[in-house]
Every structure is written in C-alpha cells, then in structure tokens.
KEKE-3310 file (N, C-alpha, C; in steps of 0.2 Angstrom, whole numbers, plus 5000, padded with zeros to 4 digits):
npx = (4812:4809:4821:4819:4808:4814:4823:4814:4807:4818:4821:4809:4810:4822:4819:4808:4814:4824:4815:4809:4820:4821:4808:4808:4819:4815:4804:4810:4817:4829:4840:4838:4848:4849:4840:4843:4841:4847:4865:4879:4889:4879:4865:4854:4846:4835:4830:4819:4811:4821:4828:4838:4833:4838:4843:4853:4867:4870:4859:4857:4852:4850:4850:4850:4855:4859:4861:4876:4880:4890:4900:4913:4910:4905:4915:4923:4915:4906:4891:4875:4864:4852:4854:4863:4855:4848:4856:4861:4870:4869:4857:4846:4850:4839:4832:4841:4841:4828:4828:4838:4833:4821:4821:4822:4810:4801:4803:4799:4785:4781:4782:4773:4761:4760:4759:4747:4738:4740:4733:4720:4718:4719:4727:4737:4732:4735:4727:4719:4718:4718:4719:4715:4723:4727:4725:4734:4735:4731:4734:4734:4725:4717:4711:4704:4694:4697:4695:4699:4699:4693:4692:4703:4701:4703:4714:4713:4720:4722:4712:4715:4714:4720:4721:4721:4730:4738:4748:4759:4757:4749:4758:4768:4762:4756:4768:4773:4764:4764:4761:4751:4734:4724:4712:4703:4695:4685:4679:4668:4661:4653:4648:4652:4663:4670:4685:4694:4711:4727:4743:4757:4772:4784:4783:4781:4793:4791:4777:4772:4766:4751:4748:4744:4743:4744:4737:4738:4732:4721:4714:4713:4703:4704:4694:4695:4696:4701:4713:4725:4728:4731:4741:4751:4755:4760:4770:4778:4782:4789:4800:4806:4810:4819:4829:4833:4839:4848:4857:4862:4868:4879:4886:4890:4898:4908:4914:4920:4912:4901:4886:4869:4859:4857:4865:4860:4864:4861:4860:4855:4843:4837:4835:4825:4815:4812:4806:4795:4788:4783:4774:4764:4756:4753:4763:4774:4772:4773:4786:4792:4788:4794:4808:4808:4806:4817:4827:4825:4829:4842:4848:4846:4856:4869:4881:4895:4892:4880:4862:4860:4873:4876:4866:4872:4883:4876:4868:4879:4884:4872:4872:4884:4886:4895:4904:4906:4922:4927:4936:4938:4925:4923:4933:4928:4916:4920:4928:4917:4909:4918:4919:4906:4904:4914:4909:4897:4902:4908:4897:4889:4898:4897:4884:4884:4892:4884:4874:4880:4883)
npy = (5042:5029:5023:5025:5017:5005:5003:5002:4990:4981:4983:4978:4964:4960:4962:4954:4941:4941:4942:4930:4922:4928:4926:4912:4909:4915:4906:4894:4897:4904:4917:4932:4944:4956:4964:4970:4984:4986:4988:4989:5005:5008:5018:5022:5015:5004:4996:4984:4974:4960:4962:4971:4983:4990:5004:5005:5012:5008:5004:4991:4979:4968:4960:4947:4945:4932:4925:4916:4911:4903:4889:4893:4906:4905:4899:4904:4909:4912:4905:4903:4888:4891:4902:4896:4887:4895:4898:4898:4889:4878:4872:4859:4850:4849:4860:4871:4870:4873:4886:4892:4889:4896:4910:4908:4901:4911:4920:4913:4911:4925:4928:4918:4923:4936:4933:4925:4936:4943:4934:4936:4948:4947:4937:4934:4921:4907:4902:4892:4900:4913:4931:4947:4961:4974:4985:4991:5007:5009:4997:4980:4972:4982:4987:4975:4974:4969:4969:4976:4963:4953:4936:4925:4911:4901:4898:4898:4892:4889:4878:4872:4870:4878:4876:4887:4889:4897:4912:4911:4901:4908:4919:4912:4906:4917:4924:4914:4914:4926:4940:4934:4931:4926:4917:4921:4914:4920:4926:4938:4948:4938:4933:4922:4923:4925:4932:4939:4942:4950:4946:4957:4957:4965:4972:4987:4991:4981:4979:4967:4955:4956:4968:4968:4967:4953:4941:4926:4925:4926:4937:4931:4930:4925:4918:4923:4912:4902:4907:4906:4892:4891:4901:4895:4884:4891:4899:4888:4883:4893:4894:4882:4884:4894:4887:4878:4886:4893:4883:4880:4891:4891:4880:4884:4894:4887:4880:4889:4896:4907:4913:4910:4918:4935:4940:4950:4963:4974:4986:4983:4977:4988:4995:4987:4989:5002:5001:4992:5001:5010:5002:5000:4996:4982:4977:4980:4973:4960:4960:4961:4949:4939:4943:4940:4926:4922:4926:4917:4905:4908:4909:4897:4889:4877:4885:4892:4905:4908:4904:4891:4885:4886:4877:4865:4863:4861:4849:4840:4840:4834:4822:4815:4817:4825:4840:4854:4859:4874:4884:4880:4881:4895:4901:4896:4902:4915:4915:4913:4924:4934:4929:4931:4945:4949:4944:4951:4964:4963:4960:4971:4981:4976:4979:4993:4996:4992:5000:5013:5011)
npz = (4510:4507:4512:4526:4528:4525:4535:4546:4542:4544:4557:4563:4559:4565:4578:4580:4578:4589:4599:4599:4604:4617:4623:4624:4631:4643:4646:4648:4660:4660:4665:4658:4654:4646:4633:4618:4607:4591:4590:4602:4604:4619:4620:4628:4642:4651:4666:4668:4679:4680:4668:4657:4646:4631:4620:4607:4598:4584:4572:4566:4569:4583:4599:4612:4628:4637:4654:4658:4646:4640:4646:4650:4655:4667:4675:4685:4693:4708:4714:4720:4720:4715:4706:4698:4692:4683:4673:4656:4651:4659:4657:4650:4635:4626:4630:4628:4614:4610:4614:4605:4592:4592:4588:4574:4572:4575:4565:4554:4557:4557:4543:4538:4544:4538:4524:4524:4528:4516:4507:4510:4505:4491:4479:4464:4455:4445:4430:4417:4405:4394:4396:4390:4395:4392:4378:4365:4357:4340:4335:4329:4337:4342:4331:4327:4337:4349:4367:4384:4396:4388:4385:4377:4369:4359:4345:4327:4312:4296:4296:4307:4324:4339:4356:4369:4384:4391:4392:4385:4375:4366:4362:4356:4345:4338:4334:4326:4316:4311:4300:4293:4291:4305:4315:4330:4343:4354:4371:4375:4386:4390:4378:4365:4351:4335:4329:4316:4313:4309:4314:4317:4308:4312:4325:4335:4348:4363:4361:4354:4342:4341:4349:4362:4380:4390:4402:4412:4424:4438:4450:4466:4481:4498:4511:4528:4537:4529:4524:4533:4531:4517:4517:4525:4517:4506:4513:4517:4504:4499:4508:4506:4493:4495:4502:4493:4482:4489:4493:4480:4477:4487:4483:4470:4474:4481:4471:4464:4454:4445:4453:4446:4450:4457:4472:4485:4497:4511:4504:4491:4495:4501:4489:4483:4492:4489:4477:4480:4488:4479:4473:4482:4498:4500:4493:4500:4512:4507:4503:4516:4521:4513:4516:4530:4530:4522:4531:4541:4535:4532:4545:4551:4545:4547:4552:4559:4572:4568:4572:4568:4568:4582:4586:4581:4590:4602:4599:4597:4610:4616:4610:4613:4626:4631:4635:4625:4618:4625:4620:4607:4602:4604:4595:4583:4582:4581:4569:4561:4562:4557:4544:4540:4541:4532:4520:4520:4518:4505:4497:4499:4493:4480:4477:4478:4468:4457:4458:4456:4442)
capx = (4806:4810:4826:4816:4804:4818:4825:4808:4806:4824:4820:4804:4812:4826:4815:4804:4819:4827:4810:4809:4825:4819:4802:4810:4824:4811:4800:4815:4819:4835:4840:4839:4851:4848:4837:4845:4839:4853:4871:4882:4888:4873:4863:4850:4844:4830:4830:4812:4812:4828:4831:4839:4830:4843:4843:4860:4869:4870:4853:4857:4851:4848:4853:4847:4861:4857:4866:4879:4879:4895:4903:4918:4908:4903:4920:4926:4910:4903:4884:4871:4861:4846:4856:4866:4849:4846:4862:4860:4875:4868:4851:4847:4851:4833:4830:4845:4840:4822:4830:4842:4829:4815:4821:4820:4803:4797:4803:4794:4778:4779:4781:4767:4755:4760:4757:4740:4735:4739:4729:4714:4718:4719:4733:4737:4731:4736:4721:4720:4715:4722:4714:4718:4724:4727:4725:4738:4732:4733:4737:4729:4720:4712:4707:4699:4689:4698:4695:4701:4694:4691:4696:4705:4700:4707:4717:4712:4724:4722:4707:4718:4712:4724:4718:4726:4729:4743:4750:4765:4754:4747:4764:4772:4758:4756:4775:4774:4759:4765:4760:4746:4728:4722:4705:4703:4689:4685:4673:4668:4655:4648:4647:4658:4663:4676:4688:4700:4716:4733:4748:4762:4779:4789:4779:4784:4796:4787:4770:4771:4762:4744:4748:4740:4746:4740:4738:4735:4731:4716:4715:4708:4703:4702:4691:4700:4697:4705:4719:4730:4730:4735:4747:4756:4757:4764:4776:4783:4785:4794:4805:4809:4813:4825:4834:4836:4843:4854:4861:4865:4873:4884:4889:4894:4904:4913:4917:4922:4907:4897:4879:4865:4855:4861:4865:4860:4864:4857:4859:4851:4836:4834:4832:4819:4810:4809:4801:4789:4784:4779:4768:4759:4757:4753:4770:4779:4771:4775:4793:4794:4786:4800:4814:4807:4807:4824:4831:4824:4833:4850:4850:4846:4861:4874:4887:4897:4890:4873:4858:4861:4879:4875:4863:4876:4886:4871:4867:4885:4884:4867:4873:4890:4886:4902:4903:4910:4928:4925:4941:4936:4918:4924:4937:4924:4911:4924:4929:4911:4907:4923:4917:4899:4905:4918:4904:4892:4906:4909:4890:4887:4902:4895:4877:4885:4895:4878:4870:4883:4882)
capy = (5039:5021:5021:5024:5010:4999:5002:5000:4983:4978:4983:4973:4957:4958:4962:4947:4936:4941:4941:4922:4919:4931:4923:4905:4909:4916:4900:4889:4899:4907:4924:4936:4950:4962:4964:4976:4986:4989:4985:4994:5007:5009:5025:5023:5008:5005:4990:4982:4967:4958:4962:4978:4985:4995:5006:5006:5017:5005:5002:4986:4972:4967:4955:4945:4943:4928:4923:4910:4908:4898:4887:4897:4912:4903:4894:4906:4913:4909:4907:4897:4883:4894:4906:4891:4884:4900:4899:4894:4883:4872:4869:4853:4851:4851:4867:4875:4869:4877:4894:4894:4889:4901:4916:4906:4900:4917:4923:4909:4913:4932:4927:4915:4928:4941:4930:4924:4942:4945:4930:4939:4954:4945:4935:4931:4914:4904:4899:4889:4904:4920:4936:4953:4966:4981:4985:4996:5010:5008:4990:4975:4971:4988:4987:4969:4975:4966:4974:4973:4958:4948:4930:4922:4904:4896:4901:4894:4893:4883:4873:4868:4873:4877:4878:4892:4889:4901:4918:4909:4898:4913:4922:4908:4905:4924:4925:4909:4915:4934:4942:4930:4931:4920:4918:4920:4912:4924:4927:4945:4950:4932:4931:4919:4925:4924:4938:4938:4947:4948:4948:4960:4954:4969:4976:4992:4987:4980:4978:4961:4955:4959:4974:4967:4964:4947:4937:4920:4925:4930:4939:4927:4932:4919:4921:4923:4906:4898:4911:4903:4886:4892:4905:4891:4881:4896:4900:4882:4882:4899:4892:4876:4887:4898:4882:4875:4891:4895:4877:4880:4897:4889:4875:4887:4898:4883:4877:4895:4897:4913:4911:4912:4923:4940:4940:4957:4965:4979:4992:4980:4977:4995:4997:4983:4992:5008:4998:4990:5007:5013:4998:5000:4993:4975:4975:4981:4968:4954:4960:4959:4942:4936:4944:4936:4919:4922:4927:4911:4900:4909:4908:4890:4886:4875:4889:4896:4911:4908:4899:4884:4883:4885:4871:4859:4862:4858:4842:4836:4839:4830:4815:4813:4819:4829:4848:4856:4863:4881:4888:4878:4885:4902:4902:4894:4907:4921:4914:4913:4931:4937:4927:4934:4952:4950:4943:4957:4970:4962:4960:4978:4984:4974:4982:5000:4997:4991:5007:5018:5010)
capz = (4513:4507:4517:4533:4528:4525:4542:4550:4541:4547:4565:4564:4558:4570:4585:4581:4579:4595:4604:4600:4609:4623:4626:4625:4637:4649:4648:4651:4667:4660:4666:4652:4657:4642:4627:4615:4600:4589:4593:4606:4611:4621:4620:4634:4644:4657:4668:4670:4682:4680:4662:4655:4639:4629:4614:4605:4593:4578:4571:4561:4572:4590:4603:4618:4632:4643:4659:4658:4639:4639:4652:4652:4658:4674:4677:4691:4697:4714:4714:4723:4716:4711:4701:4693:4688:4678:4668:4649:4650:4663:4655:4647:4628:4622:4632:4624:4607:4609:4614:4600:4586:4593:4583:4567:4572:4575:4558:4549:4559:4554:4536:4537:4546:4533:4518:4526:4527:4508:4504:4511:4501:4484:4476:4458:4454:4438:4427:4411:4400:4392:4396:4388:4401:4389:4371:4363:4352:4333:4335:4326:4342:4343:4324:4327:4342:4356:4373:4390:4399:4383:4386:4371:4370:4354:4339:4322:4307:4291:4298:4313:4330:4344:4362:4372:4391:4394:4387:4381:4369:4361:4360:4351:4339:4334:4331:4321:4310:4309:4293:4290:4295:4309:4318:4337:4346:4361:4375:4377:4390:4390:4371:4361:4344:4331:4327:4311:4315:4306:4318:4314:4308:4315:4329:4339:4354:4369:4360:4352:4336:4342:4352:4368:4386:4392:4408:4413:4431:4441:4458:4470:4488:4502:4517:4534:4540:4524:4522:4536:4528:4511:4519:4528:4511:4502:4516:4516:4497:4498:4512:4502:4487:4497:4504:4486:4479:4494:4492:4473:4477:4491:4479:4465:4477:4483:4465:4460:4448:4446:4454:4441:4453:4461:4479:4487:4504:4513:4499:4486:4498:4501:4482:4482:4496:4486:4471:4483:4491:4473:4471:4487:4505:4500:4490:4505:4516:4503:4503:4523:4522:4510:4520:4536:4528:4520:4537:4545:4532:4533:4552:4553:4542:4552:4551:4566:4574:4566:4576:4566:4571:4589:4587:4580:4596:4607:4597:4598:4617:4617:4608:4616:4633:4633:4634:4619:4620:4624:4616:4600:4600:4603:4589:4577:4581:4579:4562:4557:4562:4553:4537:4538:4540:4525:4514:4520:4515:4498:4494:4499:4488:4474:4477:4477:4461:4452:4459:4452:4435)
cpx = (4807:4816:4823:4812:4808:4821:4820:4807:4812:4823:4815:4806:4817:4823:4811:4808:4821:4821:4808:4814:4823:4814:4804:4814:4820:4807:4804:4818:4826:4835:4842:4842:4850:4845:4839:4843:4845:4859:4875:4887:4881:4871:4859:4847:4839:4829:4822:4813:4819:4831:4832:4837:4834:4842:4850:4861:4868:4864:4852:4855:4848:4851:4849:4853:4858:4863:4869:4879:4884:4898:4908:4916:4907:4909:4922:4921:4907:4895:4881:4867:4855:4848:4860:4861:4846:4851:4860:4864:4873:4861:4852:4847:4845:4831:4834:4843:4833:4824:4833:4837:4823:4815:4819:4813:4799:4797:4799:4787:4776:4778:4775:4761:4754:4757:4749:4736:4734:4734:4722:4713:4717:4726:4732:4737:4731:4729:4723:4716:4719:4717:4718:4717:4724:4728:4729:4735:4735:4737:4732:4724:4715:4708:4702:4694:4690:4698:4698:4696:4692:4696:4697:4705:4704:4709:4716:4716:4724:4718:4710:4717:4717:4721:4724:4725:4734:4745:4755:4762:4752:4753:4767:4768:4757:4763:4775:4770:4759:4765:4754:4740:4726:4715:4706:4696:4689:4679:4673:4661:4650:4646:4653:4657:4670:4679:4694:4705:4723:4739:4754:4769:4784:4785:4783:4787:4791:4780:4768:4767:4755:4744:4743:4745:4741:4742:4735:4733:4725:4717:4710:4709:4701:4699:4696:4701:4701:4712:4725:4733:4734:4741:4752:4759:4762:4771:4781:4786:4790:4801:4809:4813:4820:4831:4837:4841:4849:4859:4865:4870:4879:4889:4893:4899:4910:4917:4919:4918:4903:4889:4875:4860:4859:4860:4865:4861:4859:4855:4854:4843:4833:4831:4825:4813:4807:4804:4795:4785:4780:4773:4762:4760:4757:4760:4775:4778:4773:4783:4795:4793:4792:4806:4814:4809:4814:4829:4831:4829:4840:4852:4850:4852:4866:4881:4889:4895:4882:4869:4859:4868:4879:4871:4867:4880:4882:4869:4873:4885:4878:4868:4879:4890:4892:4901:4908:4916:4927:4929:4939:4930:4919:4927:4932:4919:4914:4925:4923:4908:4912:4921:4911:4900:4909:4913:4899:4896:4906:4902:4888:4891:4899:4888:4879:4888:4889:4874:4873:4883:4876)
cpy = (5031:5019:5020:5018:5004:4998:5000:4992:4979:4977:4978:4966:4955:4957:4956:4941:4935:4940:4933:4920:4922:4927:4915:4904:4910:4910:4895:4891:4902:4914:4928:4943:4957:4960:4971:4977:4989:4986:4991:4998:5009:5017:5026:5016:5009:4997:4989:4975:4966:4959:4970:4979:4991:4997:5008:5010:5014:5001:4996:4979:4973:4961:4953:4942:4939:4926:4916:4907:4902:4896:4891:4904:4911:4900:4897:4910:4909:4911:4901:4893:4886:4898:4901:4888:4888:4901:4895:4888:4877:4869:4863:4854:4853:4858:4872:4875:4873:4884:4896:4894:4894:4907:4914:4904:4906:4921:4920:4911:4920:4931:4924:4919:4933:4939:4928:4930:4944:4940:4932:4945:4953:4943:4933:4924:4911:4901:4897:4893:4910:4925:4943:4958:4973:4980:4991:5000:5009:5002:4985:4973:4976:4988:4981:4970:4972:4971:4971:4969:4953:4942:4927:4915:4899:4901:4896:4896:4887:4877:4869:4873:4872:4880:4882:4892:4893:4907:4915:4905:4903:4917:4918:4907:4912:4926:4920:4911:4923:4935:4939:4930:4925:4922:4916:4919:4915:4924:4934:4947:4944:4930:4928:4921:4924:4931:4936:4944:4945:4950:4951:4957:4958:4974:4981:4988:4987:4979:4971:4961:4958:4966:4974:4965:4959:4944:4931:4919:4928:4932:4935:4929:4926:4922:4920:4916:4901:4901:4908:4897:4887:4896:4900:4887:4885:4897:4894:4881:4887:4897:4887:4879:4890:4893:4879:4880:4893:4889:4878:4886:4895:4884:4879:4891:4893:4880:4883:4897:4903:4910:4913:4917:4928:4939:4947:4957:4970:4985:4989:4979:4983:4997:4993:4986:4998:5006:4996:4996:5010:5009:4997:4996:4986:4973:4975:4975:4961:4954:4958:4952:4938:4937:4940:4929:4917:4922:4920:4906:4901:4907:4901:4886:4883:4878:4892:4903:4912:4903:4892:4881:4882:4878:4865:4858:4858:4851:4838:4835:4834:4823:4812:4813:4822:4836:4849:4860:4870:4885:4886:4882:4892:4904:4901:4900:4914:4921:4915:4920:4935:4936:4931:4942:4953:4949:4949:4963:4969:4962:4967:4982:4983:4978:4990:5001:4996:4997:5012:5017:5012)
cpz = (4513:4511:4524:4533:4528:4532:4547:4549:4544:4554:4567:4564:4563:4577:4586:4582:4586:4601:4605:4605:4616:4627:4628:4631:4644:4651:4650:4657:4666:4661:4660:4655:4653:4635:4623:4608:4597:4592:4596:4601:4613:4622:4626:4636:4650:4659:4671:4673:4683:4673:4660:4647:4636:4622:4612:4599:4586:4576:4565:4564:4579:4593:4609:4622:4637:4648:4658:4651:4637:4646:4655:4656:4665:4678:4684:4695:4703:4714:4718:4718:4712:4705:4696:4689:4683:4673:4661:4649:4654:4662:4651:4639:4624:4624:4628:4617:4606:4609:4608:4593:4587:4589:4576:4566:4571:4568:4553:4551:4557:4547:4534:4539:4540:4526:4519:4525:4519:4505:4505:4507:4493:4482:4469:4458:4447:4436:4420:4405:4399:4392:4394:4394:4398:4382:4369:4357:4345:4332:4331:4331:4342:4336:4324:4332:4348:4361:4379:4394:4395:4385:4379:4372:4365:4348:4333:4316:4302:4293:4304:4319:4336:4351:4366:4380:4395:4389:4383:4375:4364:4358:4355:4345:4335:4331:4325:4314:4308:4302:4290:4294:4299:4312:4326:4339:4353:4364:4377:4380:4390:4384:4368:4354:4341:4328:4322:4312:4311:4311:4314:4314:4312:4319:4333:4346:4360:4368:4358:4345:4336:4345:4358:4374:4389:4399:4408:4421:4433:4448:4462:4478:4492:4508:4523:4537:4535:4523:4526:4533:4522:4512:4521:4522:4507:4506:4516:4510:4496:4502:4509:4496:4489:4499:4498:4483:4483:4493:4485:4474:4481:4487:4474:4468:4479:4477:4461:4454:4450:4447:4448:4443:4457:4468:4481:4494:4505:4508:4493:4489:4499:4494:4481:4486:4493:4480:4474:4486:4485:4472:4476:4493:4504:4497:4496:4510:4513:4504:4511:4524:4519:4514:4526:4535:4526:4526:4541:4542:4533:4540:4554:4550:4547:4551:4557:4566:4572:4571:4574:4568:4578:4590:4586:4586:4601:4605:4598:4606:4619:4616:4612:4623:4636:4631:4629:4622:4619:4620:4608:4598:4599:4597:4583:4576:4579:4572:4558:4557:4557:4545:4535:4537:4533:4520:4514:4516:4507:4494:4494:4494:4481:4472:4475:4470:4456:4452:4455:4445:4433)
residu = (MET:HIS:ILE:LEU:ILE:PHE:PHE:ILE:ILE:LEU:LEU:ILE:LEU:VAL:VAL:VAL:HIS:GLU:PHE:GLY:HIS:PHE:ILE:ALA:ALA:LYS:LYS:MET:GLY:VAL:LEU:VAL:GLU:GLU:PHE:GLY:PHE:GLY:PHE:PRO:PRO:ARG:VAL:ILE:GLY:LYS:LYS:ILE:GLY:GLU:THR:LEU:TYR:SER:LEU:ASN:LEU:LEU:PRO:ILE:GLY:GLY:PHE:VAL:LYS:VAL:PHE:GLY:GLU:GLU:TYR:SER:ASP:LEU:LYS:ASN:LYS:LYS:MET:ASP:ASP:SER:LEU:LYS:GLY:ARG:ALA:PHE:ALA:TYR:LYS:LYS:PRO:TRP:GLN:LYS:ALA:LEU:ILE:VAL:ILE:ALA:GLY:VAL:VAL:MET:ASN:PHE:LEU:LEU:GLY:TRP:ILE:LEU:ILE:SER:TYR:LEU:PHE:THR:GLN:GLY:VAL:PRO:THR:PRO:VAL:ASP:ARG:VAL:THR:VAL:GLU:GLN:VAL:GLN:PRO:SER:SER:PRO:ALA:GLU:ALA:ALA:GLY:LEU:ARG:THR:GLY:THR:VAL:ILE:GLN:LYS:LEU:VAL:LYS:ASP:SER:LYS:THR:TYR:ASP:LEU:THR:SER:THR:ASN:ASP:LEU:ILE:ILE:LEU:THR:LYS:LYS:PHE:SER:GLY:ASN:PRO:ILE:THR:LEU:ILE:VAL:GLN:ASP:GLY:GLY:VAL:VAL:LYS:GLN:ILE:THR:ILE:THR:PRO:ARG:LYS:ASN:PRO:PRO:GLN:GLY:GLN:GLY:PRO:LEU:GLY:VAL:SER:LEU:THR:SER:PHE:VAL:GLU:LYS:LYS:TYR:PRO:TRP:TYR:GLN:ALA:PRO:TRP:TYR:GLY:LEU:LYS:GLU:ALA:ALA:ASN:ILE:THR:GLN:HIS:PHE:PHE:THR:GLU:LEU:GLY:LYS:ILE:ILE:PHE:LEU:PHE:MET:THR:PHE:GLN:ARG:PRO:SER:VAL:ASP:VAL:VAL:GLY:PRO:VAL:GLY:ILE:ALA:GLN:PHE:THR:GLY:GLN:ALA:VAL:LYS:LEU:GLY:ASN:ASN:ALA:VAL:ILE:ASN:LEU:MET:ALA:LEU:LEU:SER:LEU:ASN:LEU:ALA:VAL:ILE:ASN:ILE:LEU:PRO:PHE:PRO:ALA:LEU:ASP:GLY:GLY:ARG:LEU:VAL:PHE:ILE:ILE:TYR:GLU:TRP:ILE:THR:LYS:LYS:LYS:THR:ASN:PRO:THR:LEU:GLU:ARG:ASN:LEU:ASN:LEU:ALA:GLY:ILE:VAL:THR:ILE:LEU:LEU:LEU:ALA:VAL:LEU:ILE:THR:ALA:HIS:ASP:ILE:MET:LYS:LEU:LEU:LYS)
# end
C-alpha cells in the first residue's frame, strides 16, 4: 500500500514541477509540443490543441518538450517568422529564465500550501514548560501521583530551586540527583502543589529516573487567514536548512569525507512513506511538503542537466550577448545526466543494502 502512495506522491511532485514549465512556456508564447507523464517509451497519447499529452512506460518522472529548445534544433529548419517566434531558443533571456525556474517555483508553492494546511490542523509549538505526556506503571512518578497533563514547573533540592523550561532541564537534574529525594513544584488541574519523589539510579530501559514521558511542546492551530503567513515562514526556513545541509554534503563529498547525515534515494523515501502512512494523513502530507521543497532546492542547483544548470547558460547568454556553444552545452548536460544517474544508482544500492541488513 505504501509503495502505491509513494508513487502517487512522486507523480504529484513531478507533475506539479513540469506543469510550472508548461504554463510558463505557454504564457511566454512558446510552442509546447508534448507534456509527458513518465518517461518513454510512450504507452498512449492524445493531442489536445497543439500539445500532445502522453502517458509513458517508466513512471519515475515527467517532461515538457518545447519547440526549439536549442539553437541546433532549428539550424536546418525552414520556418516562417510566426513559428520562429514560438521557439524557446529565440525567446529573450528573461523569458527563458522564467520558464526554466517555473518548475522550482511550483514545487516551493506546493510545499508552502501543504505546510499552511498543516498549520490549520495543529503543529507542535515549543513552550517554556515541561508537561507529563505519559506515566509508566510501577514507577516513582506513579507512586508520587504524577498524572498525564501535569505541568512540572520547578525542582527543589537542598533549599535550591531550579526553574524548568525544557524537558532536557528535568532529565539532567533527575539524573544528577538520582537516588536522592527531590521536590517537584507542579500544576495539576489548575492547582499548584509540591510532590516529593526519588529518581531511580538504574531505571528500566527507556523509562528514565522518574518513569515519565515528557514534552515541551503544545499543539497550536492557526486560523486559515494566518496559516499562509506562518506556512511561508516555515517553508522558507526549511528551504534554507536544505540549502545549508546540501552544501555541507557536497563539501564533504568533494573532500572525500563521510556526510554526517544519511542521503537516501527512492528506496529510502519509500520506507519513510511507509512510516508516514502508519502515523496518519497529516504525516503523509508533511512528507510530501518536505519532498517538494527538497526537489525545488536540488533542481535550482547550478549543475548541468538540472534547471539551475540551464539557468547558468541563460545568464551567460544574457550578460555576454553571445549564444552558448551548442556542442559544449550538450556535452555538459550529457555529463550531468550521467553523473546524476550514477549517483542515483549508488544511493539506491546503499538504501537496498541498509534494508537487507
């Protein structure tokens, strides 16, 4: 089931990306010859207006084929001025740039919209207090009368009072004073009271000295008219984080060092999809939003065969007023495609090995 959901998510992300290129090309007057779902060989196609909409055999992406994408495509073609004016190669650099980055913009917009929706459903928001989420049976917390929802405000030991603003504060202090009685000042049902409790020195695995699960977050829901603003801020923060981490990964690869974070491919993402499905619809939507923003970041990189790589050639033409050497551009794009495919194979093999282990 989660494999099917994974492919649906992938299809949505790719279609949204390619639709960006498609609609931008149409607005700029470029002839769009084909909008393909998946990669060839073609299974079925239907021409509507001047564009062929095709369903292809390999369901791992999509593409938009525009007329006259490169100057070399038009070199030996005879055409009238009206058709020439609809070729991508003869459009102004700013028009080409808008068409190229439109896919990235659409992926960012999708991520922003999904995150904004999640903000209306409720998101964990950090607060400066420690709340009991769960009490383990036969634990010091249960014996002391701590309950789910109790807010632990302060810890008192040897006439010294410690303010608790995060779960980490309480965890450090209960480990420090394990085996010795301490006093907790708590708020339970609107009533503030003191509880004496002795943290365990050797608690059962996964329980901690007190035997409670703690949180410093509350679920906060935003009204529909506020959610887009907070969603935009969160989407921008996530995108910035992706750029930072991707930059670190690229640097570590170039210096032959192992990245501190795992890089996953389709197999790894499929696993994450399975975990998200178990957690519910909002988790799946959150995963889709993250993948969409990640796709935007990767595609805007100035690497051959990616949208960012094509943008570099357009900017070069814009600044120098010279057309890019078509042979050089074609060879660099080919090298980029080969490199990306090789990386995809290596990452997928790594994911499969992890799965087998």
